[in-house]
C-alpha positions as CSV (number, residue, x, y, z in Angstrom):
1,M,129.5,68.2,119.2
2,R,133.0,69.0,120.3
3,A,135.1,68.2,123.3
4,S,134.7,70.6,126.2
5,V,137.3,73.3,126.1
6,K,136.6,74.5,129.6
7,S,134.5,73.7,132.6
8,M,131.3,75.7,132.9
9,N,129.1,76.0,136.0
10,A,126.0,77.8,137.0
11,E,124.2,77.9,140.4
12,S,120.5,78.0,141.2
13,V,119.4,77.1,137.7
14,K,115.7,76.3,137.1
15,A,115.6,73.0,135.2
16,E,112.5,71.5,133.6
17,F,112.6,67.8,132.5
18,S,109.7,66.8,130.2
19,N,108.6,64.1,127.8
20,L,110.6,61.6,129.9
21,E,110.7,58.0,128.8
22,I,112.1,55.8,131.5
23,H,114.2,52.9,130.0
24,L,115.5,51.3,133.2
25,G,115.0,51.8,137.0
26,P,112.2,52.8,139.4
27,F,111.7,56.4,138.4
28,K,108.1,56.9,137.4
29,E,107.6,60.6,136.5
30,S,107.2,61.8,132.9
31,K,108.1,65.4,133.9
32,F,109.5,67.3,136.9
33,K,111.1,70.6,137.8
34,L,114.3,71.0,139.7
35,K,116.4,73.9,141.1
36,C,119.9,72.8,140.7
37,N,123.6,73.6,140.2
38,V,124.8,72.8,136.7
39,L,128.4,71.7,135.8
40,Y,129.7,70.8,132.4
41,S,133.2,69.4,132.4
42,D,135.0,66.7,130.5
43,Q,132.0,66.2,128.3
44,L,129.8,65.4,131.3
45,L,126.7,67.6,132.1
46,I,125.7,67.3,135.8
47,M,122.5,68.8,137.1
48,D,122.6,68.5,140.9
49,G,119.5,69.3,142.8
50,G,120.6,67.7,146.0
51,K,118.2,64.8,146.4
52,R,117.9,64.3,142.7
53,V,120.9,64.4,140.3
54,A,120.7,64.0,136.5
55,T,123.9,63.2,134.6
56,M,124.3,63.3,130.8
57,H,127.4,62.6,128.7
58,A,127.9,64.8,125.6
59,R,127.5,61.7,123.3
60,N,124.0,61.4,124.6
61,I,123.0,64.9,123.7
62,G,120.8,64.6,120.6
63,N,120.3,68.3,120.0
64,V,120.5,71.7,121.8
65,H,118.2,74.6,121.0
66,L,118.8,78.2,122.1
67,E,115.8,79.9,123.6
68,K,115.4,83.3,125.2
69,K,117.5,83.1,128.4
70,A,117.5,79.2,128.3
71,I,118.7,76.2,126.4
72,R,116.7,73.1,125.6
73,I,118.5,69.8,125.4
74,A,117.2,66.6,123.8
75,G,118.9,63.9,125.8
76,L,119.1,60.2,125.2
77,N,119.9,57.6,127.9
78,F,120.9,59.9,130.7
79,E,120.9,59.0,134.4
80,I,118.5,60.3,137.1
81,K,119.7,59.4,140.5
82,E,117.6,59.7,143.7
83,G,119.5,58.4,146.8
84,D,120.8,55.0,145.8
85,E,118.2,54.5,143.0
86,V,119.4,55.1,139.5
87,S,117.2,55.2,136.4
88,V,118.0,55.7,132.8
89,A,115.7,58.1,130.8
90,S,115.4,60.0,127.5
91,G,113.6,63.3,127.1
92,S,113.9,67.1,127.1
93,V,115.7,69.2,129.6
94,R,115.3,73.0,129.7
95,L,117.9,75.0,131.6
96,E,117.1,78.6,132.5
97,L,120.6,80.1,132.3
98,G,119.8,83.8,131.8
99,D,122.4,85.8,130.0
100,E,124.8,82.8,129.9
101,A,122.4,80.7,127.8
102,E,124.2,81.5,124.5
103,A,127.6,80.6,126.0
104,W,126.3,77.3,127.2
105,Y,124.7,76.7,123.8
106,K,128.0,77.3,122.0
107,E,129.8,75.0,124.4
108,L,127.4,72.2,124.2
109,W,126.4,72.4,120.5
110,G,128.5,75.1,118.8
């Protein structure tokens, strides 16, 4: 992984979190879907769905796979925040980024 060269953002992204293992906190779901705005800046990936926000630092990205119109991230020890409750989880995050998927892949993993 390399340091972020530029800030990237995308709006109304369909995000699918799966195979979640909760390490700390009250979050109980092993998978969920979220429509969110995604921002990647200063090695921090933020998926903001309003009531639920997931935050992942670049050092916690285990792998990134390019799929058709999407990327799939294997994330370790990232935060899921709901209101004042913060949980730490590991698992898979699929972001449907459309035609921008390859650019996001190159920025996160290239």
